[in-house]
PyMOL Python script that loads the backbone (N, CA, C, O; Angstrom):
from pymol import cmd

cmd.read_pdbstr("""\
ATOM      1  N   MET A   1     -14.081 -14.258  20.511  1.00  0.00           N
ATOM      2  CA  MET A   1     -13.841 -12.990  19.163  1.00  0.00           C
ATOM      3  C   MET A   1     -14.060 -13.916  17.927  1.00  0.00           C
ATOM      4  O   MET A   1     -13.741 -15.085  17.711  1.00  0.00           O
ATOM      5  N   THR A   2     -14.711 -12.984  17.201  1.00  0.00           N
ATOM      6  CA  THR A   2     -14.868 -13.388  16.310  1.00  0.00           C
ATOM      7  C   THR A   2     -14.043 -13.184  15.460  1.00  0.00           C
ATOM      8  O   THR A   2     -13.611 -12.037  15.346  1.00  0.00           O
ATOM      9  N   PRO A   3     -13.447 -14.483  14.388  1.00  0.00           N
ATOM     10  CA  PRO A   3     -12.000 -14.154  13.547  1.00  0.00           C
ATOM     11  C   PRO A   3     -12.439 -13.042  12.427  1.00  0.00           C
ATOM     12  O   PRO A   3     -13.637 -12.762  12.475  1.00  0.00           O
ATOM     13  N   VAL A   4     -11.792 -12.468  11.583  1.00  0.00           N
ATOM     14  CA  VAL A   4     -11.561 -11.390  11.012  1.00  0.00           C
ATOM     15  C   VAL A   4     -11.554 -11.893   9.850  1.00  0.00           C
ATOM     16  O   VAL A   4     -10.760 -12.794   9.581  1.00  0.00           O
ATOM     17  N   LEU A   5     -12.530 -11.358   8.836  1.00  0.00           N
ATOM     18  CA  LEU A   5     -12.491 -12.117   7.384  1.00  0.00           C
ATOM     19  C   LEU A   5     -11.227 -10.790   6.317  1.00  0.00           C
ATOM     20  O   LEU A   5     -11.369  -9.701   5.760  1.00  0.00           O
ATOM     21  N   PRO A   6     -10.680 -11.267   6.430  1.00  0.00           N
ATOM     22  CA  PRO A   6      -9.731 -10.269   5.054  1.00  0.00           C
ATOM     23  C   PRO A   6     -10.209 -10.683   3.707  1.00  0.00           C
ATOM     24  O   PRO A   6     -10.456 -11.850   3.403  1.00  0.00           O
ATOM     25  N   THR A   7     -10.340  -9.528   2.824  1.00  0.00           N
ATOM     26  CA  THR A   7     -11.654  -9.129   1.707  1.00  0.00           C
ATOM     27  C   THR A   7     -10.677  -8.256   1.134  1.00  0.00           C
ATOM     28  O   THR A   7     -10.067  -7.424   1.806  1.00  0.00           O
ATOM     29  N   VAL A   8     -10.497  -8.445  -0.227  1.00  0.00           N
ATOM     30  CA  VAL A   8     -10.548  -7.902  -1.662  1.00  0.00           C
ATOM     31  C   VAL A   8     -11.653  -7.756  -2.452  1.00  0.00           C
ATOM     32  O   VAL A   8     -12.461  -8.522  -2.976  1.00  0.00           O
ATOM     33  N   ILE A   9     -11.411  -6.108  -2.385  1.00  0.00           N
ATOM     34  CA  ILE A   9     -12.872  -5.776  -3.951  1.00  0.00           C
ATOM     35  C   ILE A   9     -12.146  -5.866  -5.003  1.00  0.00           C
ATOM     36  O   ILE A   9     -10.929  -5.754  -4.852  1.00  0.00           O
ATOM     37  N   VAL A  10     -12.602  -6.053  -6.121  1.00  0.00           N
ATOM     38  CA  VAL A  10     -12.040  -5.993  -7.617  1.00  0.00           C
ATOM     39  C   VAL A  10     -13.239  -5.371  -8.220  1.00  0.00           C
ATOM     40  O   VAL A  10     -14.368  -5.790  -7.963  1.00  0.00           O
ATOM     41  N   ASP A  11     -12.994  -4.289  -9.088  1.00  0.00           N
ATOM     42  CA  ASP A  11     -13.701  -3.731  -9.512  1.00  0.00           C
ATOM     43  C   ASP A  11     -13.319  -2.626  -9.821  1.00  0.00           C
ATOM     44  O   ASP A  11     -12.691  -1.912  -9.039  1.00  0.00           O
ATOM     45  N   ASP A  12     -13.771  -2.129 -11.567  1.00  0.00           N
ATOM     46  CA  ASP A  12     -13.404  -1.146 -12.562  1.00  0.00           C
ATOM     47  C   ASP A  12     -13.679   0.178 -12.121  1.00  0.00           C
ATOM     48  O   ASP A  12     -12.990   1.159 -12.400  1.00  0.00           O
ATOM     49  N   GLU A  13     -14.582   0.175 -11.507  1.00  0.00           N
ATOM     50  CA  GLU A  13     -15.265   1.742 -10.824  1.00  0.00           C
ATOM     51  C   GLU A  13     -14.843   2.003  -9.649  1.00  0.00           C
ATOM     52  O   GLU A  13     -15.336   1.514  -8.633  1.00  0.00           O
ATOM     53  N   PRO A  14     -13.638   3.011  -9.678  1.00  0.00           N
ATOM     54  CA  PRO A  14     -13.718   3.293  -8.180  1.00  0.00           C
ATOM     55  C   PRO A  14     -15.219   3.797  -7.012  1.00  0.00           C
ATOM     56  O   PRO A  14     -15.309   3.458  -5.832  1.00  0.00           O
ATOM     57  N   PRO A  15     -16.236   4.656  -7.778  1.00  0.00           N
ATOM     58  CA  PRO A  15     -17.223   4.692  -7.019  1.00  0.00           C
ATOM     59  C   PRO A  15     -17.940   3.597  -6.289  1.00  0.00           C
ATOM     60  O   PRO A  15     -18.468   3.662  -5.179  1.00  0.00           O
ATOM     61  N   ALA A  16     -17.844   2.323  -7.318  1.00  0.00           N
ATOM     62  CA  ALA A  16     -18.434   0.861  -6.771  1.00  0.00           C
ATOM     63  C   ALA A  16     -17.130   0.387  -5.763  1.00  0.00           C
ATOM     64  O   ALA A  16     -17.433  -0.365  -4.837  1.00  0.00           O
ATOM     65  N   ARG A  17     -16.087   0.680  -5.861  1.00  0.00           N
ATOM     66  CA  ARG A  17     -15.527   0.233  -5.022  1.00  0.00           C
ATOM     67  C   ARG A  17     -15.405   0.923  -3.632  1.00  0.00           C
ATOM     68  O   ARG A  17     -15.309   0.284  -2.584  1.00  0.00           O
ATOM     69  N   GLU A  18     -15.414   1.973  -3.693  1.00  0.00           N
ATOM     70  CA  GLU A  18     -15.869   3.004  -2.276  1.00  0.00           C
ATOM     71  C   GLU A  18     -17.473   2.220  -1.878  1.00  0.00           C
ATOM     72  O   GLU A  18     -17.838   1.633  -0.859  1.00  0.00           O
ATOM     73  N   ARG A  19     -17.979   2.435  -2.798  1.00  0.00           N
ATOM     74  CA  ARG A  19     -19.538   1.841  -1.717  1.00  0.00           C
ATOM     75  C   ARG A  19     -19.356   0.603  -1.308  1.00  0.00           C
ATOM     76  O   ARG A  19     -19.626   0.353  -0.134  1.00  0.00           O
ATOM     77  N   LEU A  20     -18.824  -0.520  -2.237  1.00  0.00           N
ATOM     78  CA  LEU A  20     -18.538  -2.005  -1.313  1.00  0.00           C
ATOM     79  C   LEU A  20     -17.737  -1.733   0.087  1.00  0.00           C
ATOM     80  O   LEU A  20     -18.355  -2.090   1.090  1.00  0.00           O
ATOM     81  N   ALA A  21     -16.602  -1.220   0.272  1.00  0.00           N
ATOM     82  CA  ALA A  21     -15.985  -0.909   1.207  1.00  0.00           C
ATOM     83  C   ALA A  21     -16.963  -0.282   2.308  1.00  0.00           C
ATOM     84  O   ALA A  21     -17.014  -0.852   3.398  1.00  0.00           O
ATOM     85  N   THR A  22     -17.677   0.764   2.107  1.00  0.00           N
ATOM     86  CA  THR A  22     -18.606   1.436   3.159  1.00  0.00           C
ATOM     87  C   THR A  22     -19.194   0.660   3.506  1.00  0.00           C
ATOM     88  O   THR A  22     -19.033   0.330   4.681  1.00  0.00           O
ATOM     89  N   LEU A  23     -20.164  -0.035   2.706  1.00  0.00           N
ATOM     90  CA  LEU A  23     -21.104  -1.632   3.276  1.00  0.00           C
ATOM     91  C   LEU A  23     -20.376  -2.303   4.045  1.00  0.00           C
ATOM     92  O   LEU A  23     -20.695  -2.451   5.225  1.00  0.00           O
ATOM     93  N   LEU A  24     -19.383  -2.779   3.585  1.00  0.00           N
ATOM     94  CA  LEU A  24     -18.711  -3.453   4.378  1.00  0.00           C
ATOM     95  C   LEU A  24     -17.836  -3.472   5.797  1.00  0.00           C
ATOM     96  O   LEU A  24     -17.343  -4.435   6.383  1.00  0.00           O
ATOM     97  N   ALA A  25     -17.823  -1.851   6.183  1.00  0.00           N
ATOM     98  CA  ALA A  25     -17.188  -0.862   7.313  1.00  0.00           C
ATOM     99  C   ALA A  25     -18.533  -1.483   8.338  1.00  0.00           C
ATOM    100  O   ALA A  25     -18.162  -1.841   9.456  1.00  0.00           O
ATOM    101  N   ALA A  26     -19.409  -1.570   8.164  1.00  0.00           N
ATOM    102  CA  ALA A  26     -20.378  -1.695   9.119  1.00  0.00           C
ATOM    103  C   ALA A  26     -20.319  -3.057   9.759  1.00  0.00           C
ATOM    104  O   ALA A  26     -20.951  -3.251  10.798  1.00  0.00           O
ATOM    105  N   HIS A  27     -19.350  -4.345   9.016  1.00  0.00           N
ATOM    106  CA  HIS A  27     -19.338  -5.218   9.694  1.00  0.00           C
ATOM    107  C   HIS A  27     -18.021  -5.476  10.150  1.00  0.00           C
ATOM    108  O   HIS A  27     -17.061  -5.606   9.390  1.00  0.00           O
ATOM    109  N   PRO A  28     -17.970  -5.549  11.337  1.00  0.00           N
ATOM    110  CA  PRO A  28     -16.512  -5.424  12.173  1.00  0.00           C
ATOM    111  C   PRO A  28     -15.479  -6.767  11.824  1.00  0.00           C
ATOM    112  O   PRO A  28     -14.353  -6.467  11.428  1.00  0.00           O
ATOM    113  N   ASN A  29     -15.750  -7.953  11.928  1.00  0.00           N
ATOM    114  CA  ASN A  29     -15.418  -9.125  11.516  1.00  0.00           C
ATOM    115  C   ASN A  29     -14.898  -9.296  10.035  1.00  0.00           C
ATOM    116  O   ASN A  29     -14.414 -10.349   9.619  1.00  0.00           O
ATOM    117  N   VAL A  30     -15.091  -7.845   9.085  1.00  0.00           N
ATOM    118  CA  VAL A  30     -14.582  -8.053   7.739  1.00  0.00           C
ATOM    119  C   VAL A  30     -13.880  -6.916   7.428  1.00  0.00           C
ATOM    120  O   VAL A  30     -14.461  -5.860   7.177  1.00  0.00           O
ATOM    121  N   LYS A  31     -12.605  -7.039   7.421  1.00  0.00           N
ATOM    122  CA  LYS A  31     -11.634  -6.469   7.039  1.00  0.00           C
ATOM    123  C   LYS A  31     -11.315  -6.228   5.511  1.00  0.00           C
ATOM    124  O   LYS A  31     -11.095  -7.273   4.898  1.00  0.00           O
ATOM    125  N   VAL A  32     -11.239  -4.983   4.720  1.00  0.00           N
ATOM    126  CA  VAL A  32     -10.479  -4.844   3.494  1.00  0.00           C
ATOM    127  C   VAL A  32      -9.185  -4.416   3.625  1.00  0.00           C
ATOM    128  O   VAL A  32      -8.777  -3.439   4.254  1.00  0.00           O
ATOM    129  N   VAL A  33      -8.158  -5.761   2.554  1.00  0.00           N
ATOM    130  CA  VAL A  33      -7.299  -5.249   3.194  1.00  0.00           C
ATOM    131  C   VAL A  33      -6.520  -5.117   1.469  1.00  0.00           C
ATOM    132  O   VAL A  33      -5.333  -5.261   1.175  1.00  0.00           O
ATOM    133  N   GLY A  34      -7.477  -4.856   0.732  1.00  0.00           N
ATOM    134  CA  GLY A  34      -6.998  -4.648  -1.176  1.00  0.00           C
ATOM    135  C   GLY A  34      -8.187  -4.158  -1.628  1.00  0.00           C
ATOM    136  O   GLY A  34      -9.211  -4.102  -0.948  1.00  0.00           O
ATOM    137  N   GLU A  35      -8.059  -3.745  -2.943  1.00  0.00           N
ATOM    138  CA  GLU A  35      -8.745  -3.040  -3.786  1.00  0.00           C
ATOM    139  C   GLU A  35      -7.991  -2.899  -4.934  1.00  0.00           C
ATOM    140  O   GLU A  35      -6.916  -2.306  -4.849  1.00  0.00           O
ATOM    141  N   ALA A  36      -8.494  -3.486  -6.343  1.00  0.00           N
ATOM    142  CA  ALA A  36      -7.877  -3.210  -7.603  1.00  0.00           C
ATOM    143  C   ALA A  36      -8.999  -3.297  -8.254  1.00  0.00           C
ATOM    144  O   ALA A  36     -10.065  -3.882  -8.060  1.00  0.00           O
ATOM    145  N   GLY A  37      -8.330  -2.212  -9.537  1.00  0.00           N
ATOM    146  CA  GLY A  37      -9.488  -2.084 -10.933  1.00  0.00           C
ATOM    147  C   GLY A  37      -9.603  -3.293 -11.893  1.00  0.00           C
ATOM    148  O   GLY A  37     -10.589  -3.593 -12.566  1.00  0.00           O
ATOM    149  N   ASP A  38      -8.460  -3.904 -11.834  1.00  0.00           N
ATOM    150  CA  ASP A  38      -8.365  -4.687 -13.219  1.00  0.00           C
ATOM    151  C   ASP A  38      -7.777  -6.390 -12.556  1.00  0.00           C
ATOM    152  O   ASP A  38      -7.635  -6.693 -11.372  1.00  0.00           O
ATOM    153  N   VAL A  39      -7.525  -7.286 -13.811  1.00  0.00           N
ATOM    154  CA  VAL A  39      -7.380  -8.654 -12.998  1.00  0.00           C
ATOM    155  C   VAL A  39      -6.137  -8.909 -12.659  1.00  0.00           C
ATOM    156  O   VAL A  39      -5.872  -9.819 -11.874  1.00  0.00           O
ATOM    157  N   GLU A  40      -4.791  -7.783 -13.459  1.00  0.00           N
ATOM    158  CA  GLU A  40      -3.712  -8.088 -13.005  1.00  0.00           C
ATOM    159  C   GLU A  40      -3.250  -7.575 -11.494  1.00  0.00           C
ATOM    160  O   GLU A  40      -2.639  -8.251 -10.667  1.00  0.00           O
ATOM    161  N   THR A  41      -3.570  -6.607 -11.393  1.00  0.00           N
ATOM    162  CA  THR A  41      -3.427  -5.529 -10.202  1.00  0.00           C
ATOM    163  C   THR A  41      -4.504  -6.936  -9.035  1.00  0.00           C
ATOM    164  O   THR A  41      -4.064  -7.435  -8.000  1.00  0.00           O
ATOM    165  N   ALA A  42      -5.209  -7.088  -9.353  1.00  0.00           N
ATOM    166  CA  ALA A  42      -6.277  -8.170  -8.480  1.00  0.00           C
ATOM    167  C   ALA A  42      -5.272  -9.124  -7.953  1.00  0.00           C
ATOM    168  O   ALA A  42      -5.041  -9.289  -6.755  1.00  0.00           O
ATOM    169  N   ARG A  43      -4.525  -9.915  -9.212  1.00  0.00           N
ATOM    170  CA  ARG A  43      -3.889 -11.194  -8.785  1.00  0.00           C
ATOM    171  C   ARG A  43      -2.925 -10.634  -8.099  1.00  0.00           C
ATOM    172  O   ARG A  43      -2.820 -11.166  -6.994  1.00  0.00           O
ATOM    173  N   GLU A  44      -2.039  -9.635  -8.314  1.00  0.00           N
ATOM    174  CA  GLU A  44      -1.144  -9.305  -7.446  1.00  0.00           C
ATOM    175  C   GLU A  44      -1.668  -9.154  -5.807  1.00  0.00           C
ATOM    176  O   GLU A  44      -1.178  -9.756  -4.852  1.00  0.00           O
ATOM    177  N   VAL A  45      -2.853  -8.132  -5.768  1.00  0.00           N
ATOM    178  CA  VAL A  45      -2.946  -7.835  -4.297  1.00  0.00           C
ATOM    179  C   VAL A  45      -3.055  -9.073  -3.744  1.00  0.00           C
ATOM    180  O   VAL A  45      -2.383  -9.322  -2.743  1.00  0.00           O
ATOM    181  N   CYS A  46      -4.093 -10.257  -4.414  1.00  0.00           N
ATOM    182  CA  CYS A  46      -4.215 -11.185  -3.679  1.00  0.00           C
ATOM    183  C   CYS A  46      -3.478 -12.102  -3.416  1.00  0.00           C
ATOM    184  O   CYS A  46      -3.701 -12.960  -2.562  1.00  0.00           O
ATOM    185  N   VAL A  47      -2.023 -11.984  -4.479  1.00  0.00           N
ATOM    186  CA  VAL A  47      -1.076 -13.399  -3.911  1.00  0.00           C
ATOM    187  C   VAL A  47      -0.116 -12.495  -2.592  1.00  0.00           C
ATOM    188  O   VAL A  47       0.707 -13.038  -1.856  1.00  0.00           O
ATOM    189  N   ARG A  48      -0.454 -11.185  -2.568  1.00  0.00           N
ATOM    190  CA  ARG A  48       0.245  -9.950  -1.368  1.00  0.00           C
ATOM    191  C   ARG A  48      -0.835 -10.625  -0.192  1.00  0.00           C
ATOM    192  O   ARG A  48      -0.504 -11.360   0.738  1.00  0.00           O
ATOM    193  N   GLU A  49      -1.846 -10.276  -0.436  1.00  0.00           N
ATOM    194  CA  GLU A  49      -2.877 -10.149   1.013  1.00  0.00           C
ATOM    195  C   GLU A  49      -3.420 -11.692   1.793  1.00  0.00           C
ATOM    196  O   GLU A  49      -3.631 -12.013   2.963  1.00  0.00           O
ATOM    197  N   ALA A  50      -3.509 -12.431   0.425  1.00  0.00           N
ATOM    198  CA  ALA A  50      -4.005 -13.823   0.572  1.00  0.00           C
ATOM    199  C   ALA A  50      -5.834 -13.559   1.242  1.00  0.00           C
ATOM    200  O   ALA A  50      -6.124 -14.249   2.219  1.00  0.00           O
ATOM    201  N   PRO A  51      -6.475 -12.999   0.918  1.00  0.00           N
ATOM    202  CA  PRO A  51      -7.993 -12.819   1.290  1.00  0.00           C
ATOM    203  C   PRO A  51      -8.304 -14.366   1.450  1.00  0.00           C
ATOM    204  O   PRO A  51      -7.729 -15.381   1.059  1.00  0.00           O
ATOM    205  N   ASP A  52      -9.718 -14.071   2.355  1.00  0.00           N
ATOM    206  CA  ASP A  52     -10.479 -15.219   2.738  1.00  0.00           C
ATOM    207  C   ASP A  52     -11.911 -15.219   1.510  1.00  0.00           C
ATOM    208  O   ASP A  52     -12.589 -16.161   1.099  1.00  0.00           O
ATOM    209  N   LEU A  53     -11.955 -14.077   1.267  1.00  0.00           N
ATOM    210  CA  LEU A  53     -13.059 -13.383   0.481  1.00  0.00           C
ATOM    211  C   LEU A  53     -12.570 -12.609  -0.550  1.00  0.00           C
ATOM    212  O   LEU A  53     -11.578 -11.905  -0.363  1.00  0.00           O
ATOM    213  N   VAL A  54     -13.195 -12.650  -1.726  1.00  0.00           N
ATOM    214  CA  VAL A  54     -12.906 -11.872  -2.656  1.00  0.00           C
ATOM    215  C   VAL A  54     -14.606 -11.170  -3.168  1.00  0.00           C
ATOM    216  O   VAL A  54     -15.644 -11.824  -3.069  1.00  0.00           O
ATOM    217  N   LEU A  55     -14.540  -9.882  -3.650  1.00  0.00           N
ATOM    218  CA  LEU A  55     -15.899  -9.201  -4.097  1.00  0.00           C
ATOM    219  C   LEU A  55     -15.140  -8.783  -5.426  1.00  0.00           C
ATOM    220  O   LEU A  55     -14.252  -7.931  -5.435  1.00  0.00           O
ATOM    221  N   LEU A  56     -15.657  -9.588  -6.742  1.00  0.00           N
ATOM    222  CA  LEU A  56     -15.332  -9.719  -7.431  1.00  0.00           C
ATOM    223  C   LEU A  56     -16.133  -9.043  -8.899  1.00  0.00           C
ATOM    224  O   LEU A  56     -16.873  -9.821  -9.501  1.00  0.00           O
ATOM    225  N   ASP A  57     -16.024  -8.054  -9.280  1.00  0.00           N
ATOM    226  CA  ASP A  57     -16.942  -7.340 -10.635  1.00  0.00           C
ATOM    227  C   ASP A  57     -16.450  -8.497 -11.964  1.00  0.00           C
ATOM    228  O   ASP A  57     -15.309  -8.911 -12.168  1.00  0.00           O
ATOM    229  N   ILE A  58     -17.514  -8.779 -12.621  1.00  0.00           N
ATOM    230  CA  ILE A  58     -17.115  -9.532 -14.259  1.00  0.00           C
ATOM    231  C   ILE A  58     -16.609  -9.142 -15.528  1.00  0.00           C
ATOM    232  O   ILE A  58     -15.932  -9.718 -16.379  1.00  0.00           O
ATOM    233  N   HIS A  59     -17.272  -7.668 -15.401  1.00  0.00           N
ATOM    234  CA  HIS A  59     -16.749  -7.068 -16.599  1.00  0.00           C
ATOM    235  C   HIS A  59     -15.820  -5.958 -15.971  1.00  0.00           C
ATOM    236  O   HIS A  59     -16.223  -4.906 -15.475  1.00  0.00           O
ATOM    237  N   LEU A  60     -14.212  -6.466 -16.100  1.00  0.00           N
ATOM    238  CA  LEU A  60     -13.374  -5.358 -16.044  1.00  0.00           C
ATOM    239  C   LEU A  60     -12.521  -5.340 -17.385  1.00  0.00           C
ATOM    240  O   LEU A  60     -12.736  -6.124 -18.310  1.00  0.00           O
ATOM    241  N   PRO A  61     -11.741  -4.574 -17.396  1.00  0.00           N
ATOM    242  CA  PRO A  61     -10.876  -3.795 -18.126  1.00  0.00           C
ATOM    243  C   PRO A  61      -9.394  -4.947 -18.882  1.00  0.00           C
ATOM    244  O   PRO A  61      -8.473  -5.367 -18.180  1.00  0.00           O
ATOM    245  N   ARG A  62      -9.494  -5.154 -19.962  1.00  0.00           N
ATOM    246  CA  ARG A  62      -9.028  -5.791 -20.919  1.00  0.00           C
ATOM    247  C   ARG A  62      -8.944  -7.704 -20.296  1.00  0.00           C
ATOM    248  O   ARG A  62      -8.083  -8.485 -20.701  1.00  0.00           O
ATOM    249  N   ALA A  63      -9.823  -8.002 -19.489  1.00  0.00           N
ATOM    250  CA  ALA A  63      -9.758  -9.181 -18.705  1.00  0.00           C
ATOM    251  C   ALA A  63     -11.300  -9.181 -18.277  1.00  0.00           C
ATOM    252  O   ALA A  63     -12.006  -8.173 -18.314  1.00  0.00           O
ATOM    253  N   SER A  64     -11.837 -10.770 -17.761  1.00  0.00           N
ATOM    254  CA  SER A  64     -13.288 -10.907 -17.218  1.00  0.00           C
ATOM    255  C   SER A  64     -13.027 -11.017 -16.173  1.00  0.00           C
ATOM    256  O   SER A  64     -11.803 -11.151 -16.193  1.00  0.00           O
ATOM    257  N   GLY A  65     -13.422 -11.069 -14.957  1.00  0.00           N
ATOM    258  CA  GLY A  65     -13.368 -11.516 -13.032  1.00  0.00           C
ATOM    259  C   GLY A  65     -13.170 -12.672 -13.435  1.00  0.00           C
ATOM    260  O   GLY A  65     -12.146 -13.225 -13.034  1.00  0.00           O
ATOM    261  N   PHE A  66     -14.188 -13.495 -14.462  1.00  0.00           N
ATOM    262  CA  PHE A  66     -14.038 -15.089 -14.759  1.00  0.00           C
ATOM    263  C   PHE A  66     -12.169 -15.319 -15.027  1.00  0.00           C
ATOM    264  O   PHE A  66     -11.771 -16.458 -14.784  1.00  0.00           O
ATOM    265  N   ASP A  67     -11.464 -14.640 -15.338  1.00  0.00           N
ATOM    266  CA  ASP A  67     -10.103 -14.741 -15.624  1.00  0.00           C
ATOM    267  C   ASP A  67      -8.872 -14.926 -14.395  1.00  0.00           C
ATOM    268  O   ASP A  67      -7.696 -15.287 -14.382  1.00  0.00           O
ATOM    269  N   LEU A  68      -9.915 -14.438 -13.355  1.00  0.00           N
ATOM    270  CA  LEU A  68      -9.054 -13.928 -12.248  1.00  0.00           C
ATOM    271  C   LEU A  68      -8.927 -15.447 -11.316  1.00  0.00           C
ATOM    272  O   LEU A  68      -8.050 -15.811 -10.533  1.00  0.00           O
ATOM    273  N   VAL A  69     -10.332 -16.206 -11.821  1.00  0.00           N
ATOM    274  CA  VAL A  69     -10.521 -16.554 -10.397  1.00  0.00           C
ATOM    275  C   VAL A  69      -9.486 -17.957 -10.663  1.00  0.00           C
ATOM    276  O   VAL A  69      -9.443 -18.518  -9.568  1.00  0.00           O
ATOM    277  N   PRO A  70      -8.588 -18.796 -11.728  1.00  0.00           N
ATOM    278  CA  PRO A  70      -7.694 -20.043 -11.790  1.00  0.00           C
ATOM    279  C   PRO A  70      -6.422 -19.016 -10.984  1.00  0.00           C
ATOM    280  O   PRO A  70      -5.790 -19.693 -10.172  1.00  0.00           O
ATOM    281  N   MET A  71      -6.070 -17.920 -11.042  1.00  0.00           N
ATOM    282  CA  MET A  71      -5.297 -17.403 -10.649  1.00  0.00           C
ATOM    283  C   MET A  71      -5.242 -17.215  -9.013  1.00  0.00           C
ATOM    284  O   MET A  71      -4.229 -16.973  -8.358  1.00  0.00           O
ATOM    285  N   LEU A  72      -6.333 -17.354  -8.609  1.00  0.00           N
ATOM    286  CA  LEU A  72      -6.091 -17.467  -7.258  1.00  0.00           C
ATOM    287  C   LEU A  72      -5.601 -18.373  -6.292  1.00  0.00           C
ATOM    288  O   LEU A  72      -6.437 -19.255  -6.488  1.00  0.00           O
ATOM    289  N   TYR A  73      -5.045 -18.721  -5.602  1.00  0.00           N
ATOM    290  CA  TYR A  73      -4.290 -19.689  -3.895  1.00  0.00           C
ATOM    291  C   TYR A  73      -4.979 -19.447  -3.024  1.00  0.00           C
ATOM    292  O   TYR A  73      -5.239 -18.328  -2.581  1.00  0.00           O
ATOM    293  N   GLY A  74      -5.366 -20.465  -2.664  1.00  0.00           N
ATOM    294  CA  GLY A  74      -5.953 -20.875  -1.132  1.00  0.00           C
ATOM    295  C   GLY A  74      -7.423 -20.723  -1.353  1.00  0.00           C
ATOM    296  O   GLY A  74      -8.134 -20.305  -0.439  1.00  0.00           O
ATOM    297  N   SER A  75      -7.910 -21.038  -2.512  1.00  0.00           N
ATOM    298  CA  SER A  75      -9.392 -21.221  -2.641  1.00  0.00           C
ATOM    299  C   SER A  75     -10.000 -19.905  -1.792  1.00  0.00           C
ATOM    300  O   SER A  75     -10.606 -20.265  -0.783  1.00  0.00           O
ATOM    301  N   PRO A  76      -9.966 -18.692  -1.965  1.00  0.00           N
ATOM    302  CA  PRO A  76     -11.085 -17.788  -1.571  1.00  0.00           C
ATOM    303  C   PRO A  76     -12.147 -17.952  -1.673  1.00  0.00           C
ATOM    304  O   PRO A  76     -12.618 -18.574  -2.626  1.00  0.00           O
ATOM    305  N   ALA A  77     -12.977 -17.360  -0.563  1.00  0.00           N
ATOM    306  CA  ALA A  77     -14.794 -17.451  -1.700  1.00  0.00           C
ATOM    307  C   ALA A  77     -15.020 -16.140  -1.975  1.00  0.00           C
ATOM    308  O   ALA A  77     -14.805 -15.138  -1.294  1.00  0.00           O
ATOM    309  N   ILE A  78     -15.621 -16.316  -3.385  1.00  0.00           N
ATOM    310  CA  ILE A  78     -15.926 -15.623  -4.415  1.00  0.00           C
ATOM    311  C   ILE A  78     -17.798 -15.050  -4.546  1.00  0.00           C
ATOM    312  O   ILE A  78     -18.808 -15.622  -4.955  1.00  0.00           O
ATOM    313  N   ILE A  79     -17.552 -13.758  -4.005  1.00  0.00           N
ATOM    314  CA  ILE A  79     -18.900 -13.355  -4.481  1.00  0.00           C
ATOM    315  C   ILE A  79     -18.417 -12.365  -5.828  1.00  0.00           C
ATOM    316  O   ILE A  79     -17.379 -11.744  -6.057  1.00  0.00           O
ATOM    317  N   PHE A  80     -19.775 -12.554  -6.633  1.00  0.00           N
ATOM    318  CA  PHE A  80     -19.586 -11.738  -7.757  1.00  0.00           C
ATOM    319  C   PHE A  80     -20.294 -10.683  -8.034  1.00  0.00           C
ATOM    320  O   PHE A  80     -21.483 -11.000  -8.001  1.00  0.00           O
ATOM    321  N   VAL A  81     -20.158  -9.629  -8.280  1.00  0.00           N
ATOM    322  CA  VAL A  81     -20.692  -8.290  -8.442  1.00  0.00           C
ATOM    323  C   VAL A  81     -20.826  -8.296  -9.580  1.00  0.00           C
ATOM    324  O   VAL A  81     -20.324  -9.054 -10.410  1.00  0.00           O
ATOM    325  N   THR A  82     -21.696  -7.226  -9.747  1.00  0.00           N
ATOM    326  CA  THR A  82     -21.877  -6.723 -11.188  1.00  0.00           C
ATOM    327  C   THR A  82     -23.164  -5.850 -11.558  1.00  0.00           C
ATOM    328  O   THR A  82     -24.312  -6.114 -11.200  1.00  0.00           O
ATOM    329  N   ALA A  83     -22.728  -4.658 -12.412  1.00  0.00           N
ATOM    330  CA  ALA A  83     -24.112  -3.627 -12.367  1.00  0.00           C
ATOM    331  C   ALA A  83     -24.966  -4.538 -13.562  1.00  0.00           C
ATOM    332  O   ALA A  83     -26.184  -4.386 -13.655  1.00  0.00           O
ATOM    333  N   TYR A  84     -24.341  -5.350 -14.331  1.00  0.00           N
ATOM    334  CA  TYR A  84     -24.806  -5.592 -15.232  1.00  0.00           C
ATOM    335  C   TYR A  84     -26.222  -6.781 -14.970  1.00  0.00           C
ATOM    336  O   TYR A  84     -26.117  -7.592 -14.049  1.00  0.00           O
ATOM    337  N   ASP A  85     -27.309  -6.777 -15.728  1.00  0.00           N
ATOM    338  CA  ASP A  85     -28.605  -7.854 -15.158  1.00  0.00           C
ATOM    339  C   ASP A  85     -28.514  -9.126 -15.995  1.00  0.00           C
ATOM    340  O   ASP A  85     -29.403  -9.975 -15.933  1.00  0.00           O
ATOM    341  N   HIS A  86     -27.376  -9.271 -16.826  1.00  0.00           N
ATOM    342  CA  HIS A  86     -26.975 -10.761 -17.502  1.00  0.00           C
ATOM    343  C   HIS A  86     -25.743 -10.961 -17.543  1.00  0.00           C
ATOM    344  O   HIS A  86     -25.304 -12.010 -18.013  1.00  0.00           O
TER     345      HIS A  86
END
""", "prot")
cmd.dss("prot")
cmd.show_as("cartoon", "prot")
cmd.util.cbc("prot")
cmd.orient("prot")
């Protein structure tokens, strides 16, 4: 049996979170265990869920996705997602 990869999606745009969750649903070994639209909520979700993977937007309200990285425990893999080309 393939292990399940608990994943948290962090993006300030609900349609972007929904699209990422839809794309991930095609992968039975990935389970979205939480979502957040800002760094503080993302920190809370990550503490509670201890994900192995975080899909992380860079441009978030009041803080950057980069600000979340040192707050994460357990060294989850991080994939940065952004709509910007710079």
